[in-house]
N, C-alpha and C positions, 0 to 999 in steps of 0.2 A: 282647608287650613289648618284643621286638627291634625293632619298627618304629619305636615310640617313641624307643628310642634312638638308631636311625638317623638318625629324622628331626632330633635334636637335633645330632647330629654335623653334618650335612649346615648344618643353621641356623648351626653355629659356623664352618664352612668358608665360609660367604657373608661372614663378619662378617670374617674371616682375610685376605682378599685372597691375595695369592702369599706362601706361607711352610709353617713348619713348626711345628704344636704338639705340645708334651711334657708331659704330663699324667700324673704317676705317684700311684698308691695309696698309701694310707697304711701305714706299717711296722708291724710287728708289735712290740710295746713290752712287754718283760721287767719282769715284778711282782718275784719274787725267785727265786734259784737258776736251776730251768730251767722255770719257771711263768712261762706269759704272761697279761699281762690279755686279757681276751676281746678277740677282735677287733672293730674297727667300721673298715670303710673308710673313704677319702675322699669326702667327699659329691659334690664335683664331678665326680671318675674314676665313681664309680656313677652319678650323672645322666646320664653320655654313655654308659655301659657295660652296666650292668647285671651288671657283672661282680664279684663280691664276696671275690675272693680277693687272700689279699696276695702281694708279691713281682710286681706287675705294672703293667705301664703303659701307658699309649693315647698312638699317635702318630699325629697325623693330618698327612698333606703335601699341601698345596693345588697350584693351579696347573692347567696342560690336563688333567693325568691323576690327580683324587684319590685317594689312600688313606687307607684307616683300618685301622690295625695294630694287634694286641694284641702285648706280651709277656708270658709268663707262664710259670710252673713246668710244667716237663716234667713229665709223665704218670711215675709212680713208683711202682708196687705194695707197695712196702718200708715206702715213706713212709707210704700209705695206709693201712697197716695200723694205723700208731701215730695219725696224726693227720687222715683220713679224708680221703672221694673229692679228688682234683684232676680238671680236666678236660684238660689237658694242651692245646700248641698248635691242635693237629688238629681235637677236638672243641667248643673254643673259639670258634675259627672258624664252626665250619657252625651252633652251636650261639646263638651273640651277632651273627651278621651281620657279619663285620669281613672285610676284603679278603684282609688275610693277619694269619698269626697265627705268632710266633718264640717259640724257649726267651728266658727272661729273661738267661740269663749271654752273648745274642749281643746283646744291647742296646748296647752302645758299638761295637761292629764294623758292625753297620748304618746306627748313627745317623750315623757318620761317610760313610756311602754318601748317606743321605737328606737330609740339611743340603746338600748341594752345590748350589749355584746356588738356594738360596734365598734371599730376603731380607730375611726376618724369624724370627727365631726367638722362639716364643713359649713360655713357662712360667711356670711360679709363682714369680716373679722375688722374690727375698728372704726365700721364705715358708723356706726350711733352706739353712744356710749349705752343707751337702756338694751339693745340687743346684747350687747356686750356682757351685760349684768344677768340679763336674763337667761342668756344660755349659760353661762358659769353655773347660776343658780341650779336651772335644771341639771346639768352635767353632775352636780353634787348630790340631788336627789337620787340621780341613778346609784351614785356609790352609797348608798345608804341599803343597796339592794345584793352587797356583794355576797354575806354570809348564805343569799339564793343561789348563790352562781351567776350573778348577773353581774357584768361588769362595764364600767360604764368608759366612753371613749377615752383612748391616753393621748390626742392629738388633734389640737384644733388647727384647721387649714381654713385662710381665705379663697372660697368658693370662685371669688371674681376671677381668680388666676385662670383657671379653668375655663369660666365662660369667655371672658373677655378675649381669650385667643380664639374661641368659638365664633364670635358675634363679629371679629376682625373680616372676617373671611364671608362675603356674602356670598347666598345663594341665587339662584333665576329669579325667584318670587322677592327677593329683597331687591334686586337691582330694579326690576320691573316694577315696584312702588317706586323705587328713588328717581327711576325715568318718571314717572307720574309727577314727582312730586317737584323735581325740574322742569315740568314744562309749567306746571302751574307758576313758579316765581319766575321763569323767563318771561311768560305771559305779565306778570306784575312789572316787572323792569321795563316792558315794550310799552306797557302801559305809560309809567311815569314819565319814562323819554316823552311821549306825545302831549304828556300833560303839564310840564315843567316849562315855567314861564317866570320873568321878574316881577318882583311884588307881591308874591304868594307866600306861604309861610313853609317853612321844612315839616311839620306838623300835615299840614294838607297832601304833599307828596306821600305822607306816610299812610294818607288816610285812602290814596288810591290803590299802593299797595296790598295794604290789610283788605278792602273792598276785590280786589283780585282773587285773591288767597280765598279769602271765604266764599266766596259765590263758586268757585270750582271745587268745595270741599274741603279743604283746608282752613279749620276754623282757626287754628293759631299760628302766631311766628314759630320758628323754630327758636330765634333769639328775641331778644329786643332789636328791632329795626334800627339802623344807623343812617339818617339822612342829614348829612351834612355839609355845610355849601362854604364857600371859601375858607375861612382860617380855620372853620370849624373840622376841617378831612383833615387837618392836621394833629387831631384827637383822634386815636385808634378807636377810642372805644366811646366815643361822642353820642348821646343818646337823649340829652335834651329835646333836638328836634323840635327849636321853636324861635331859630332866625326866620327874618325875613331874607328871599334871595334876591341878589342884586343882579343886572346885567352883566356884567364882568367876573362872577362865580364861574369857579368848575363845582359842580355836585357830585359829592360821592355817595352813593346809596348802597349799604351791604345788609341785605336783604335776603330772607328766604323763608317759605314755611316748612310746616309742619304736615306733611299726610299718610296716614295709618300708621303713625309711630315714628315715619322715618324723615330727616333734616333734608332740605337740601338748602346751600348756600352760598349766594352770588354776590358780587360786588363790580358795580360801574362806575365810571365815573365821566363827566363829560360838561359841557358849557351849557349854561340856562341859556345865554345867546342863540345854542343852536349850532357854534359853527369853532369850529378850533383857531385859533390864531398864537403867533408870537409862540413866547415861551412855554407857555401852557401847551403848547400843540406841541415843540419839542419834547419837553419832559413827559408828556402823554408816549408819544412814540417811542421815547426810551423804554419805559414800563411796560407798553405791548409787545416791545422783540423780547424783554426779558421773560415774558410770559407764555410767548412759543417757544422761545428754547428751553423754557423747564416745562411745558408739556410733553414737548418732543422727546425728554429725559424720562420721562413718564410710563416706563416700559419694564415687562417683566425681568428679572435679572439683574438691572440696574438697583442701585445702595436707594434706601427713601430720600438718601443724602443728594443724590445726582440732581433731581429738579431744582434744589435750593442750591446748588454751584453753579448749576446753568445757570440761573437766574441772575445771581450774585455777580456774576462774573460781566454778564451785559451792563447790566446796573452800574456798574463799578466803572467800566469804561466810560458811560454818559455823563457819571456824574465828573469824571476825570475831563471828559469834552467841555463841561458845563461851567468849570473852574470851580466843582464845590471840593474837590478832591484833589490832591497832587501827588504826580509819583508816576509808578506803573500799576498795572493792575493787580501784578501780585504783591507788591510792595503798600497799596491800600487794604491788599485782603490780612496782609500779616499785622499792620498797624491798627487796623479795625476804625480807619476814620469814617469809614463808609458808613458806620452804624449810627454817624447823626441824623443821615437824611433816611436810613433802613434800618429799622431794630427789631425786625421781629422776622419769624421763621418764613419759609414759600408756602407752607400748609399745614395741613394735621389731618387724622381719620375722619371720614365721615359715616355716620349710618344713621341708628335710634336716636344718638345722642349728635349733636351738632360739632361738637369735640369729641369723637367717637373712642371708645377704648380701644386697647391694643396696644402692645409695647413696639416701642420707636427701634429697639435695641435689642439684639441678645447676645450675651456674653462680652457687653461693653462694647459691641461693634453694632452699626446700622445696617438694618437687618435689609432683605433685599425684597423689592416689589413681586409681588405673585399676583396671578389672575384672581380676582372674587375680591382685591383691595379698594376699595374708594378713598379717594383722598382729595383734598381741595389744591387748588395750585393759584397761589394770589400773593404775589412779587407787589410793591407799592414805594414811593418816594414820599417824604414829607417834609417841606425845606420851610422852617419856621424864619420870621425874619431873624438876621444877625448881622455884624459890622463886617464879617468877611463872606457874607451871599451878596448877589449882584439881587439889588432894589426888585428888579424883574422877574425874580423867582419868589420872591418872599410869599409864604401863604398858598404855595401851592402843593395839594394834597391829591395824590393820587393811590389808587389800588385798582388792581384787575383781577376778579377770582372766578375760578370756572370748578365745576366737581367733574373730576374725571375716575372712571372706572378701568382698571387694570384685567387687559385681557388678555387669551393666550397669543395672539399675534402683535400687543400693541397696547392700544388705550382706547377707549370710548370716552370723548367731551359730552357729558350730558346736559349741558348748558351751554351751548354750541348757538342756538338759536336767539339769545342775547344778542345783542349788536354789540360789537367791540373794538371794532375798526375804524376809523376815523371819518371813512367816508359813510359806511354804513350806518353810524349812528347819527350825523349830518341829514341823510337822505332820510330816514325817521323821523327825526325830529322835524323835518322840513313840511313833512305832512300833516305837522298837529293844528 
């Protein structure tokens, strides 16, 4: 993997021109007392380095003689007894392929030297007030050397603009990791389907998901799992997960693991009873048809908006058939009355972050889908009680979500093995 990270740094050098880039890793976060939250590296830092220790910073100096420099914690046997292994600068330089590595305590001193006569200073501009102030202070320190013929960077630029566009296009190694993350999450959803029954609590189902993640090497979910039964499924970001499941409920589970720094993101909805019936089955088949249309539109050359528009037209026709909306599909699109039942987009970029980086528009136009992009496709329908809604439809919340890679010839659905047709879900649940 060292070669992969080095190649990414080379690509960033080529995008930078003459300048210096400073990319800090995420800090540790205190939970309470002397206990920290489980550490998770900054995605862009890790994308360029493969180095996962806190208190670390990557510095890239472009120009005639490019330098890739890591600043990290010093080797400290005493702290390793308490906190575990540290590479230290020397081992980190050798192991991760940097040109140089220094103790993190020397960062400011070294930066005042490295910034000299660089045209542009790149860093995550505006992401953290402390870093903004620190970079401005260091630039001022360089300015004091003007009489020695040393010039400070004139321009400040957000390095994320360059890195985010790189991260949007996944290489073969990234897609292989995402396939593994998807496989683990698929197994977790299948496990949950076979575990679900009336009388248990949502958090018991969540525990089954987390168990499957962890036992396959994905120790953390990519986001807080949503396990929402009955009316809770109409809350888009429901995470209380503390209600008891009823036989008549639909259960919506939106959950995915993080594996080797990459997220998966799957949603499935199914009946606690194991059998789709009545209005719930009708609405479910509408959402599934919308997702099928959206996935079919996820192809190279199509607009980012194409999957959303395809899903939306199917959903709207379904809402008209259910008498939730009135008029024609085009008329409902124009008056947006559908938004009472479908209020979110049909997907987002997926990668190291569950809502991954990358612009959705270029020059104010939706960008085209291209090979290497990974997105979710997740239409839904959320029907709350209302005087103008038939009672049989009250508290039905359904979302179906898959992870899709755009390929040269079309797409690959990474999460296809998680059952989603009525027959496939019922068959699996019957085996529980």
